[in-house]
N, CA, C and O of each residue as an XYZ file, in Angstrom:
864
protein
N     138.428     43.105     -7.106
C     139.219     43.401     -8.307
C     140.305     42.335     -8.475
O     140.935     41.941     -7.494
N     140.531     41.864     -9.706
C     141.560     40.837     -9.920
C     142.954     41.371     -9.616
O     143.233     42.558     -9.784
N     143.823     40.468     -9.165
C     145.165     40.850     -8.734
C     146.206     40.392     -9.749
O     146.218     39.234    -10.166
N     147.069     41.307    -10.133
C     148.167     41.012    -11.047
C     149.475     41.313    -10.325
O     149.766     42.464     -9.999
N     150.264     40.260    -10.079
C     151.535     40.398     -9.371
C     152.681     40.343    -10.370
O     152.784     39.399    -11.153
N     153.537     41.352    -10.343
C     154.584     41.502    -11.345
C     155.970     41.569    -10.713
O     156.190     42.277     -9.731
N     156.881     40.830    -11.288
C     158.284     40.921    -10.897
C     158.848     42.258    -11.383
O     158.302     42.873    -12.299
N     159.940     42.700    -10.767
C     160.550     43.980    -11.140
C     161.734     43.799    -12.081
O     161.663     44.200    -13.242
N     162.827     43.198    -11.596
C     164.074     43.135    -12.365
C     163.972     42.176    -13.542
O     163.603     41.011    -13.389
N     164.306     42.692    -14.712
C     164.282     41.942    -15.970
C     162.881     41.461    -16.341
O     162.708     40.560    -17.162
N     161.883     42.092    -15.707
C     160.492     41.903    -16.111
C     159.912     43.274    -16.416
O     159.746     43.630    -17.583
N     159.604     44.042    -15.391
C     159.113     45.397    -15.628
C     160.215     46.324    -16.131
O     159.962     47.195    -16.964
N     161.429     46.143    -15.632
C     162.561     46.959    -16.079
C     163.714     46.052    -16.483
O     163.860     44.944    -15.967
N     164.527     46.534    -17.410
C     165.689     45.767    -17.873
C     166.850     46.045    -16.925
O     167.699     46.897    -17.185
N     166.864     45.321    -15.842
C     167.881     45.514    -14.825
C     169.274     45.205    -15.354
O     170.229     45.910    -15.027
N     169.404     44.150    -16.176
C     170.716     43.768    -16.694
C     171.312     44.852    -17.580
O     172.511     45.122    -17.505
N     170.492     45.475    -18.418
C     170.978     46.544    -19.289
C     171.461     47.732    -18.456
O     172.495     48.332    -18.753
N     170.702     48.064    -17.411
C     171.094     49.173    -16.544
C     172.393     48.866    -15.815
O     173.264     49.729    -15.704
N     172.529     47.644    -15.318
C     173.752     47.272    -14.609
C     174.933     47.224    -15.573
O     176.044     47.608    -15.206
N     174.710     46.765    -16.782
C     175.780     46.724    -17.781
C     176.307     48.140    -18.072
O     177.514     48.351    -18.185
N     175.392     49.090    -18.189
C     175.804     50.485    -18.392
C     176.625     50.983    -17.210
O     177.639     51.657    -17.387
N     176.185     50.650    -16.020
C     176.892     51.089    -14.811
C     178.282     50.479    -14.732
O     179.242     51.163    -14.378
N     178.397     49.198    -15.058
C     179.699     48.531    -15.016
C     180.628     49.108    -16.075
O     181.816     49.304    -15.819
N     180.101     49.377    -17.247
C     180.906     49.978    -18.313
C     181.483     51.315    -17.866
O     182.661     51.598    -18.086
N     180.642     52.137    -17.235
C     181.117     53.434    -16.733
C     182.151     53.251    -15.627
O     183.132     53.992    -15.557
N     181.931     52.273    -14.775
C     182.867     51.960    -13.681
C     184.234     51.558    -14.236
O     185.263     52.035    -13.757
N     184.247     50.697    -15.226
C     185.516     50.247    -15.813
C     186.249     51.396    -16.486
O     187.471     51.508    -16.385
N     185.501     52.244    -17.172
C     186.113     53.401    -17.840
C     186.705     54.369    -16.819
O     187.834     54.836    -16.970
N     185.927     54.662    -15.781
C     186.382     55.612    -14.759
C     187.664     55.157    -14.080
O     188.525     55.977    -13.762
N     187.795     53.862    -13.858
C     188.955     53.350    -13.123
C     190.019     52.743    -14.044
O     190.943     52.065    -13.594
N     189.861     53.008    -15.348
C     190.849     52.589    -16.350
C     191.137     51.086    -16.280
O     192.284     50.641    -16.288
N     190.047     50.338    -16.213
C     190.132     48.886    -16.166
C     189.819     48.310    -17.545
O     189.177     48.983    -18.352
N     190.246     47.103    -17.834
C     190.038     46.525    -19.168
C     188.555     46.383    -19.531
O     187.743     45.966    -18.705
N     188.215     46.734    -20.774
C     186.837     46.582    -21.244
C     186.378     45.134    -21.146
O     185.198     44.859    -20.928
N     187.312     44.222    -21.306
C     186.957     42.796    -21.269
C     186.456     42.349    -19.901
O     185.852     41.282    -19.786
N     186.696     43.143    -18.868
C     186.209     42.787    -17.530
C     184.687     42.888    -17.438
O     184.088     42.382    -16.490
N     184.068     43.535    -18.410
C     182.607     43.627    -18.411
C     181.977     42.234    -18.396
O     181.030     41.980    -17.652
N     182.504     41.350    -19.212
C     181.979     39.985    -19.273
C     182.132     39.284    -17.935
O     181.232     38.565    -17.503
N     183.259     39.487    -17.281
C     183.510     38.850    -15.988
C     182.536     39.356    -14.926
O     181.963     38.559    -14.182
N     182.344     40.672    -14.849
C     181.458     41.232    -13.831
C     180.015     40.786    -14.062
O     179.316     40.425    -13.115
N     179.570     40.810    -15.316
C     178.193     40.416    -15.608
C     177.957     38.946    -15.264
O     176.899     38.588    -14.747
N     178.934     38.105    -15.551
C     178.802     36.686    -15.210
C     178.802     36.492    -13.693
O     178.042     35.681    -13.165
N     179.653     37.236    -13.004
C     179.716     37.164    -11.548
C     178.384     37.586    -10.927
O     177.897     36.952     -9.991
N     177.814     38.640    -11.446
C     176.563     39.185    -10.934
C     175.374     38.253    -11.175
O     174.461     38.175    -10.354
N     175.394     37.549    -12.306
C     174.341     36.570    -12.649
C     172.941     37.167    -12.542
O     172.053     36.608    -11.897
N     172.768     38.320    -13.192
C     171.458     38.993    -13.214
C     170.951     39.334    -11.819
O     169.745     39.383    -11.581
N     171.886     39.571    -10.898
C     171.510     39.953     -9.548
C     171.247     38.802     -8.609
O     170.914     39.018     -7.444
N     171.390     37.568     -9.097
C     171.101     36.412     -8.249
C     172.281     36.027     -7.360
O     172.092     35.305     -6.382
N     173.501     36.493     -7.675
C     174.625     36.277     -6.772
C     174.493     37.241     -5.598
O     174.222     38.426     -5.797
N     174.678     36.754     -4.404
C     174.552     37.608     -3.218
C     175.490     38.802     -3.333
O     176.634     38.672     -3.768
N     174.989     39.960     -2.937
C     175.762     41.186     -3.064
C     177.116     41.081     -2.391
O     178.118     41.532     -2.946
N     177.164     40.490     -1.194
C     178.440     40.422     -0.469
C     179.442     39.531     -1.204
O     180.650     39.747     -1.104
N     178.953     38.538     -1.937
C     179.859     37.694     -2.715
C     180.412     38.442     -3.921
O     181.588     38.309     -4.257
N     179.558     39.231     -4.570
C     180.024     40.045     -5.698
C     181.033     41.076     -5.207
O     182.083     41.271     -5.820
N     180.707     41.730     -4.100
C     181.608     42.745     -3.548
C     182.953     42.131     -3.168
O     183.999     42.731     -3.419
N     182.935     40.958     -2.575
C     184.185     40.310     -2.159
C     185.046     39.951     -3.365
O     186.259     40.162     -3.347
N     184.424     39.408     -4.416
C     185.177     39.024     -5.611
C     185.753     40.240     -6.322
O     186.895     40.206     -6.780
N     184.973     41.315     -6.417
C     185.463     42.522     -7.081
C     186.553     43.203     -6.250
O     187.528     43.716     -6.798
N     186.384     43.204     -4.936
C     187.404     43.789     -4.063
C     188.721     43.042     -4.196
O     189.788     43.655     -4.222
N     188.648     41.730     -4.280
C     189.852     40.930     -4.446
C     190.519     41.193     -5.794
O     191.744     41.284     -5.872
N     189.733     41.314     -6.837
C     190.274     41.508     -8.181
C     190.875     42.906     -8.351
O     191.879     43.077     -9.042
N     190.251     43.900     -7.717
C     190.659     45.290     -7.946
C     191.273     45.947     -6.708
O     191.287     47.173     -6.603
N     191.769     45.158     -5.791
C     192.218     45.699     -4.504
C     193.329     46.734     -4.659
O     193.470     47.604     -3.800
N     194.118     46.665     -5.728
C     195.222     47.610     -5.895
C     194.864     48.799     -6.775
O     195.685     49.697     -6.963
N     193.642     48.816     -7.321
C     193.307     49.863     -8.290
C     192.017     50.618     -7.997
O     191.845     51.746     -8.458
N     191.117     50.016     -7.243
C     189.799     50.636     -7.043
C     189.465     50.690     -5.556
O     189.597     49.681     -4.863
N     189.033     51.856     -5.047
C     188.611     51.934     -3.639
C     187.389     51.052     -3.391
O     186.515     50.928     -4.249
N     187.341     50.458     -2.238
C     186.198     49.615     -1.883
C     184.896     50.400     -1.939
O     183.853     49.853     -2.297
N     184.951     51.669     -1.590
C     183.736     52.503     -1.615
C     183.160     52.608     -3.021
O     181.942     52.680     -3.189
N     184.030     52.616     -4.037
C     183.555     52.700     -5.421
C     182.843     51.418     -5.833
O     181.853     51.455     -6.563
N     183.351     50.297     -5.366
C     182.714     49.006     -5.662
C     181.335     48.939     -4.999
O     180.363     48.511     -5.621
N     181.257     49.358     -3.755
C     179.978     49.342     -3.055
C     178.981     50.311     -3.701
O     177.787     50.021     -3.768
N     179.469     51.452     -4.173
C     178.587     52.410     -4.831
C     178.005     51.825     -6.115
O     176.826     52.010     -6.416
N     178.850     51.115     -6.867
C     178.372     50.452     -8.089
C     177.276     49.450     -7.763
O     176.235     49.437     -8.420
N     177.495     48.617     -6.764
C     176.539     47.563     -6.443
C     175.271     48.105     -5.792
O     174.196     47.523     -5.941
N     175.395     49.212     -5.077
C     174.234     49.774     -4.382
C     173.370     50.654     -5.275
O     172.147     50.677     -5.132
N     174.006     51.383     -6.204
C     173.268     52.398     -6.955
C     173.374     52.277     -8.471
O     172.610     52.916     -9.194
N     174.306     51.470     -8.961
C     174.568     51.441    -10.396
C     173.341     51.167    -11.237
O     172.997     51.967    -12.106
N     172.675     50.054    -10.995
C     171.489     49.713    -11.780
C     170.311     50.619    -11.432
O     169.571     51.050    -12.317
N     170.141     50.904    -10.158
C     168.997     51.712     -9.720
C     169.021     53.107    -10.336
O     167.966     53.691    -10.585
N     170.202     53.641    -10.580
C     170.330     54.981    -11.146
C     170.089     55.019    -12.650
O     169.987     56.098    -13.233
N     169.995     53.841    -13.289
C     169.922     53.812    -14.752
C     168.709     53.086    -15.319
O     168.492     53.119    -16.531
N     167.923     52.440    -14.489
C     166.779     51.693    -15.021
C     165.749     52.641    -15.631
O     165.567     53.769    -15.174
N     165.091     52.159    -16.660
C     164.021     52.920    -17.310
C     162.823     51.991    -17.494
O     162.963     50.768    -17.512
N     161.666     52.586    -17.628
C     160.444     51.839    -17.918
C     160.078     52.086    -19.367
O     159.857     53.228    -19.769
N     160.014     51.038    -20.144
C     159.696     51.161    -21.565
C     158.276     51.703    -21.748
O     157.384     51.431    -20.945
N     158.087     52.470    -22.815
C     156.770     53.062    -23.077
C     155.693     51.987    -23.233
O     154.567     52.168    -22.768
N     156.032     50.874    -23.882
C     155.052     49.805    -24.069
C     154.647     49.182    -22.732
O     153.491     48.806    -22.540
N     155.597     49.076    -21.821
C     155.300     48.529    -20.491
C     154.399     49.481    -19.710
O     153.462     49.058    -19.033
N     154.700     50.768    -19.818
C     153.883     51.785    -19.142
C     152.445     51.743    -19.665
O     151.485     51.796    -18.896
N     152.322     51.645    -20.982
C     150.991     51.616    -21.592
C     150.219     50.362    -21.178
O     149.010     50.412    -20.954
N     150.933     49.236    -21.078
C     150.279     47.987    -20.685
C     149.763     48.060    -19.252
O     148.673     47.571    -18.957
N     150.544     48.669    -18.361
C     150.097     48.838    -16.976
C     148.887     49.759    -16.897
O     147.947     49.499    -16.146
N     148.917     50.836    -17.675
C     147.765     51.742    -17.728
C     146.514     50.984    -18.184
O     145.428     51.165    -17.634
N     146.689     50.138    -19.193
C     145.571     49.361    -19.730
C     145.033     48.387    -18.691
O     143.821     48.216    -18.559
N     145.942     47.748    -17.951
C     145.508     46.801    -16.924
C     144.678     47.499    -15.855
O     143.640     46.986    -15.438
N     145.129     48.654    -15.414
C     144.391     49.373    -14.388
C     143.049     49.857    -14.912
O     142.044     49.815    -14.202
N     143.038     50.318    -16.163
C     141.783     50.760    -16.757
C     140.794     49.610    -16.879
O     139.582     49.822    -16.881
N     141.316     48.392    -16.982
C     140.473     47.198    -17.102
C     140.066     46.639    -15.742
O     139.380     45.620    -15.660
N     140.499     47.321    -14.667
C     140.047     46.924    -13.340
C     141.001     46.071    -12.543
O     140.627     45.559    -11.487
N     142.246     45.898    -13.022
C     143.213     45.068    -12.314
C     143.898     45.853    -11.201
O     144.173     47.044    -11.347
N     144.168     45.182    -10.100
C     145.033     45.721     -9.059
C     146.435     45.190     -9.329
O     146.648     43.978     -9.347
N     147.379     46.080     -9.535
C     148.749     45.688     -9.894
C     149.681     45.903     -8.703
O     149.675     46.961     -8.073
N     150.481     44.880     -8.409
C     151.415     44.961     -7.286
C     152.736     44.318     -7.696
O     152.754     43.272     -8.346
N     153.828     44.947     -7.316
C     155.158     44.427     -7.612
C     155.591     43.472     -6.497
O     155.437     43.772     -5.313
N     156.133     42.322     -6.893
C     156.689     41.355     -5.935
C     158.129     41.102     -6.351
O     158.372     40.520     -7.408
N     159.087     41.530     -5.537
C     160.480     41.464     -5.955
C     161.399     41.032     -4.824
O     161.211     41.420     -3.671
N     162.384     40.234     -5.164
C     163.472     39.949     -4.233
C     164.469     41.093     -4.296
O     164.606     41.751     -5.328
N     165.164     41.327     -3.192
C     166.180     42.370     -3.192
C     166.139     43.205     -1.934
O     165.354     42.959     -1.018
N     167.011     44.204     -1.915
C     167.075     45.101     -0.765
C     166.092     46.244     -0.942
O     165.907     46.751     -2.049
N     165.469     46.642      0.143
C     164.375     47.597      0.086
C     164.785     48.926     -0.544
O     164.108     49.417     -1.447
N     165.881     49.505     -0.077
C     166.284     50.826     -0.576
C     166.557     50.793     -2.074
O     166.149     51.695     -2.805
N     167.242     49.762     -2.523
C     167.598     49.664     -3.933
C     166.365     49.444     -4.807
O     166.211     50.093     -5.842
N     165.493     48.536     -4.396
C     164.320     48.234     -5.207
C     163.324     49.400     -5.205
O     162.710     49.690     -6.232
N     163.165     50.055     -4.082
C     162.264     51.209     -4.058
C     162.815     52.357     -4.890
O     162.048     53.118     -5.479
N     164.137     52.491     -4.944
C     164.732     53.526     -5.789
C     164.385     53.280     -7.256
O     164.081     54.219     -7.991
N     164.432     52.020     -7.678
C     164.062     51.685     -9.061
C     162.586     51.984     -9.318
O     162.226     52.549    -10.351
N     161.748     51.600     -8.374
C     160.312     51.803     -8.529
C     159.983     53.285     -8.660
O     159.178     53.675     -9.507
N     160.597     54.096     -7.832
C     160.297     55.535     -7.854
C     160.957     56.231     -9.040
O     160.360     57.123     -9.643
N     162.179     55.833     -9.379
C     162.872     56.468    -10.499
C     162.099     56.287    -11.799
O     162.025     57.209    -12.612
N     161.532     55.121    -11.995
C     160.834     54.815    -13.244
C     159.384     55.291    -13.254
O     158.721     55.234    -14.290
N     158.894     55.755    -12.124
C     157.497     56.162    -12.044
C     156.544     55.007    -11.830
O     155.328     55.174    -11.928
N     157.085     53.839    -11.540
C     156.214     52.688    -11.286
C     155.356     52.879    -10.039
O     154.284     52.286     -9.917
N     155.833     53.706     -9.118
C     155.044     53.968     -7.916
C     153.714     54.640     -8.238
O     152.787     54.609     -7.428
N     153.619     55.252     -9.428
C     152.374     55.893     -9.858
C     151.519     54.963    -10.716
O     150.390     55.299    -11.072
N     152.063     53.800    -11.043
C     151.376     52.896    -11.972
C     150.906     51.604    -11.324
O     150.113     50.870    -11.914
N     151.383     51.319    -10.119
C     150.940     50.131     -9.386
C     150.353     50.570     -8.050
O     150.570     51.691     -7.591
N     149.608     49.660     -7.442
C     148.953     50.005     -6.175
C     149.834     49.720     -4.962
O     149.518     50.152     -3.853
N     150.936     48.998     -5.162
C     151.822     48.706     -4.046
C     152.909     47.744     -4.438
O     153.023     47.374     -5.606
N     153.723     47.327     -3.461
C     154.805     46.399     -3.732
C     155.199     45.656     -2.465
O     154.946     46.106     -1.347
N     155.823     44.510     -2.674
C     156.376     43.711     -1.578
C     157.813     43.374     -1.951
O     158.068     42.806     -3.013
N     158.751     43.725     -1.075
C     160.180     43.521     -1.317
C     160.704     42.543     -0.272
O     160.400     42.666      0.914
N     161.489     41.573     -0.722
C     161.867     40.462      0.156
C     162.554     40.911      1.442
O     162.284     40.357      2.507
N     163.435     41.901      1.359
C     164.124     42.326      2.573
C     163.135     42.835      3.617
O     163.281     42.551      4.805
N     162.136     43.582      3.176
C     161.150     44.140      4.097
C     160.196     43.067      4.621
O     159.794     43.093      5.784
N     159.838     42.123      3.744
C     158.897     41.072      4.131
C     159.562     40.029      5.014
O     158.925     39.454      5.897
N     160.863     39.785      4.771
C     161.563     38.740      5.502
C     161.410     37.379      4.858
O     161.802     36.365      5.436
N     160.849     37.352      3.677
C     160.696     36.144      2.871
C     160.999     36.506      1.429
O     160.811     37.649      1.013
N     161.468     35.525      0.667
C     161.794     35.816     -0.722
C     161.121     34.819     -1.650
O     160.841     33.681     -1.273
N     160.870     35.270     -2.864
C     160.306     34.355     -3.859
C     161.257     33.184     -4.066
O     162.469     33.394     -4.132
N     160.750     31.956     -4.170
C     159.352     31.569     -4.407
C     158.539     31.258     -3.155
O     157.492     30.620     -3.265
N     158.971     31.676     -1.984
C     158.221     31.368     -0.766
C     156.829     31.998     -0.830
O     156.695     33.149     -1.245
N     155.805     31.270     -0.430
C     154.430     31.773     -0.569
C     154.148     33.021      0.251
O     153.271     33.813     -0.095
N     154.894     33.198      1.340
C     154.606     34.335      2.224
C     154.784     35.682      1.534
O     154.068     36.631      1.854
N     155.722     35.788      0.598
C     155.932     37.089     -0.035
C     154.802     37.410     -1.007
O     154.445     38.575     -1.186
N     154.243     36.386     -1.629
C     153.096     36.617     -2.505
C     151.872     37.013     -1.677
O     151.097     37.880     -2.079
N     151.707     36.377     -0.530
C     150.607     36.751      0.359
C     150.803     38.169      0.881
O     149.841     38.925      1.011
N     152.054     38.529      1.181
C     152.337     39.885      1.650
C     151.995     40.918      0.584
O     151.503     42.003      0.894
N     152.261     40.572     -0.675
C     151.929     41.479     -1.776
C     150.422     41.685     -1.871
O     149.945     42.806     -2.044
N     149.682     40.586     -1.756
C     148.226     40.695     -1.789
C     147.716     41.527     -0.615
O     146.827     42.363     -0.778
N     148.282     41.296      0.563
C     147.870     42.041      1.749
C     148.173     43.533      1.602
O     147.424     44.380      2.090
N     149.283     43.843      0.922
C     149.696     45.243      0.778
C     148.672     46.072      0.011
O     148.587     47.288      0.186
N     147.898     45.404     -0.839
C     146.908     46.140     -1.636
C     145.482     45.717     -1.279
O     144.530     46.053     -1.983
N     145.349     44.977     -0.180
C     144.032     44.581      0.282
C     143.303     43.658     -0.665
O     142.084     43.744     -0.811
N     144.056     42.760     -1.320
C     143.470     41.865     -2.309
C     143.606     40.416     -1.873
O     144.336     40.093     -0.936
N     142.889     39.559     -2.572
C     142.965     38.118     -2.329
C     143.825     37.465     -3.392
O     143.886     37.935     -4.528
N     144.493     36.377     -3.021
C     145.268     35.618     -4.000
C     144.373     34.804     -4.932
O     144.822     34.348     -5.983
N     143.127     34.623     -4.555
C     142.214     33.855     -5.399
C     142.066     34.520     -6.765
O     141.677     35.684     -6.859
N     142.377     33.777     -7.814
C     142.250     34.299     -9.164
C     143.397     35.178     -9.621
O     143.349     35.742    -10.714
N     144.435     35.301     -8.792
C     145.565     36.171     -9.144
C     146.437     35.553    -10.235
O     146.457     34.339    -10.434
N     147.147     36.420    -10.923
C     148.138     36.024    -11.923
C     149.509     36.522    -11.469
O     149.620     37.526    -10.765
N     150.554     35.798    -11.887
C     151.937     36.197    -11.631
C     152.656     36.331    -12.966
O     152.558     35.455    -13.826
N     153.377     37.431    -13.132
C     154.199     37.641    -14.325
C     155.637     37.839    -13.870
O     155.901     38.668    -12.999
N     156.572     37.086    -14.448
C     157.981     37.246    -14.079
C     158.905     36.501    -15.008
O     158.472     35.667    -15.802
N     160.200     36.814    -14.902
C     161.196     36.213    -15.801
C     161.909     35.019    -15.181
O     162.598     34.291    -15.895
N     161.771     34.793    -13.892
C     162.502     33.712    -13.238
C     161.649     32.445    -13.144
O     160.607     32.452    -12.490
N     162.077     31.366    -13.787
C     161.329     30.112    -13.636
C     161.197     29.693    -12.181
O     160.128     29.260    -11.751
N     162.279     29.820    -11.423
C     162.274     29.359    -10.037
C     161.505     30.311     -9.126
O     160.595     29.888     -8.414
N     161.863     31.582     -9.145
C     161.280     32.529     -8.200
C     159.825     32.860     -8.526
O     158.981     32.903     -7.631
N     159.534     33.091     -9.791
C     158.208     33.561    -10.178
C     157.251     32.433    -10.554
O     156.168     32.315     -9.982
N     157.649     31.614    -11.505
C     156.731     30.611    -12.029
C     156.541     29.453    -11.049
O     155.415     29.002    -10.839
N     157.624     28.970    -10.453
C     157.481     27.921     -9.437
C     156.714     28.438     -8.229
O     155.933     27.705     -7.622
N     156.936     29.696     -7.882
C     156.199     30.289     -6.772
C     154.708     30.332     -7.050
O     153.896     30.011     -6.182
N     154.349     30.733     -8.270
C     152.941     30.763     -8.659
C     152.356     29.360     -8.682
O     151.240     29.136     -8.215
N     153.112     28.422     -9.224
C     152.646     27.041     -9.338
C     152.348     26.438     -7.964
O     151.356     25.730     -7.794
N     153.202     26.720     -6.997
C     153.018     26.175     -5.653
C     151.746     26.699     -4.996
O     151.162     26.035     -4.139
N     151.322     27.884     -5.401
C     150.116     28.480     -4.845
C     148.880     28.209     -5.702
O     147.777     28.641     -5.367
N     149.071     27.496     -6.802
C     147.952     27.219     -7.692
C     147.503     28.426     -8.485
O     146.339     28.522     -8.876
N     148.431     29.357     -8.728
C     148.100     30.580     -9.460
C     148.507     30.460    -10.923
O     149.441     29.732    -11.258
N     147.810     31.168    -11.776
C     148.185     31.219    -13.177
C     149.356     32.178    -13.353
O     149.529     33.120    -12.580
N     150.157     31.921    -14.388
C     151.385     32.693    -14.545
C     151.746     32.892    -16.008
O     151.352     32.120    -16.882
N     152.509     33.955    -16.245
C     153.106     34.189    -17.553
C     154.601     34.355    -17.350
O     155.048     35.209    -16.584
N     155.357     33.539    -18.037
C     156.818     33.635    -17.978
C     157.295     34.593    -19.046
O     157.008     34.405    -20.228
N     158.028     35.631    -18.635
C     158.662     36.556    -19.568
C     159.990     35.937    -19.973
O     160.941     35.930    -19.192
N     160.055     35.425    -21.182
C     161.184     34.595    -21.598
C     162.433     35.377    -21.939
O     163.539     34.838    -21.895
N     162.263     36.673    -22.287
C     163.412     37.437    -22.789
C     164.160     36.619    -23.854
O     165.387     36.640    -23.949
N     163.353     35.897    -24.649
C     163.831     35.092    -25.787
C     164.714     33.912    -25.390
O     165.573     33.476    -26.157
N     164.491     33.407    -24.186
C     165.187     32.206    -23.727
C     164.219     31.023    -23.764
O     163.014     31.225    -23.610
N     164.706     29.797    -23.962
C     163.819     28.630    -23.983
C     163.439     28.192    -22.571
O     164.220     28.345    -21.633
N     162.239     27.649    -22.432
C     161.814     27.093    -21.148
C     162.507     25.757    -20.952
O     162.533     24.937    -21.870
N     163.075     25.522    -19.759
C     163.883     24.317    -19.555
C     163.468     23.495    -18.337
O     164.188     22.583    -17.931
N     162.316     23.813    -17.755
C     161.870     23.083    -16.574
C     160.848     22.009    -16.954
O     159.987     22.240    -17.803
N     160.942     20.854    -16.333
C     159.995     19.772    -16.609
C     158.943     19.594    -15.519
O     157.845     19.110    -15.793
N     159.265     19.978    -14.298
C     158.385     19.683    -13.171
C     157.222     20.664    -13.031
O     156.258     20.373    -12.324
N     157.293     21.806    -13.683
C     156.199     22.780    -13.666
C     156.263     23.613    -14.939
O     157.297     23.667    -15.605
N     155.155     24.257    -15.270
C     155.050     25.029    -16.497
C     154.294     26.327    -16.228
O     153.407     26.349    -15.375
N     154.619     27.398    -16.927
C     153.787     28.594    -16.842
C     152.490     28.389    -17.613
O     152.398     27.518    -18.478
N     151.508     29.188    -17.294
C     150.266     29.151    -18.062
C     150.510     29.614    -19.493
O     149.901     29.109    -20.435
N     151.398     30.570    -19.638
C     151.681     31.157    -20.951
C     153.112     31.672    -20.956
O     153.684     31.949    -19.903
N     153.681     31.799    -22.140
C     155.025     32.354    -22.312
C     154.924     33.593    -23.196
O     154.257     33.566    -24.231
N     155.584     34.680    -22.792
C     155.613     35.913    -23.574
C     157.043     36.420    -23.652
O     157.852     36.162    -22.761
N     157.348     37.138    -24.716
C     158.715     37.641    -24.887
C     159.014     38.832    -23.995
O     160.171     39.059    -23.641
N     157.996     39.599    -23.626
C     158.227     40.799    -22.824
C     157.021     41.045    -21.926
O     155.975     40.416    -22.085
N     157.181     41.958    -20.992
C     156.143     42.160    -19.987
C     154.893     42.799    -20.578
O     153.785     42.497    -20.134
N     155.044     43.675    -21.568
C     153.869     44.304    -22.164
C     152.979     43.258    -22.824
O     151.759     43.286    -22.665
N     153.586     42.341    -23.561
C     152.831     41.259    -24.187
C     152.200     40.361    -23.138
O     151.071     39.900    -23.303
N     152.935     40.113    -22.049
C     152.420     39.278    -20.957
C     151.183     39.911    -20.326
O     150.187     39.225    -20.095
N     151.237     41.205    -20.048
C     150.094     41.895    -19.446
C     148.886     41.858    -20.378
O     147.764     41.600    -19.942
N     149.122     42.114    -21.651
C     148.031     42.071    -22.623
C     147.376     40.693    -22.658
O     146.157     40.574    -22.781
N     148.214     39.643    -22.547
C     147.675     38.276    -22.566
C     146.748     38.065    -21.355
O     145.641     37.548    -21.500
N     147.206     38.465    -20.176
C     146.421     38.268    -18.968
C     145.078     39.001    -19.068
O     144.035     38.445    -18.724
N     145.114     40.232    -19.534
C     143.875     41.009    -19.668
C     142.895     40.305    -20.587
O     141.709     40.186    -20.282
N     143.411     39.839    -21.718
C     142.554     39.167    -22.702
C     142.026     37.839    -22.181
O     140.853     37.515    -22.362
N     142.901     37.068    -21.530
C     142.511     35.747    -21.027
C     141.446     35.829    -19.950
O     140.638     34.913    -19.801
N     141.441     36.916    -19.201
C     140.513     37.040    -18.089
C     139.149     37.586    -18.488
O     138.213     37.573    -17.690
N     139.039     38.057    -19.706
C     137.765     38.643    -20.124
C     136.723     37.584    -20.431
O     135.595     37.915    -20.797
């Protein structure tokens, strides 16, 4: 069965929107300026800033107003408690499985947090497995995590596709392995010259539909 490897954050789920909601609630609860939302989101950088660096910066900024435990709770559970799976994405995954694809999530991040997102959204019922960098001990774009994902579902990387929003983690990772890929642009322009995705799509549902059609 063909293998479809999918990124989680800002691909299958809108992680940034969920984190933005969590930060907004955090600022309101602790009577902090609304304008700090922009600062926190920039600091977080869509989750690519190391958690301990975000925690240290927020602790320093709010040391006189917010308990450290509240900051850690935001970073550990804020996005995971609010992520949703769009109906179109759910339908696309159903279609892929009906068409014979084995679907597996490949994501960087901490195991507890990423598994909470997967289970909260019901993705655990829509994919055959997942590989999370903390558990694997390797992170995208390293080839070992993609191999671990294939191993998790008993599949081969031969003929596999990768779908993700990160040029570096997802598309460069696929390119290094000689795999076809779809970049989920989230309406951003492609800016890399040294490698290219096989296709560009605005969202994951469109990306999945493209892969299904291209493989027929």
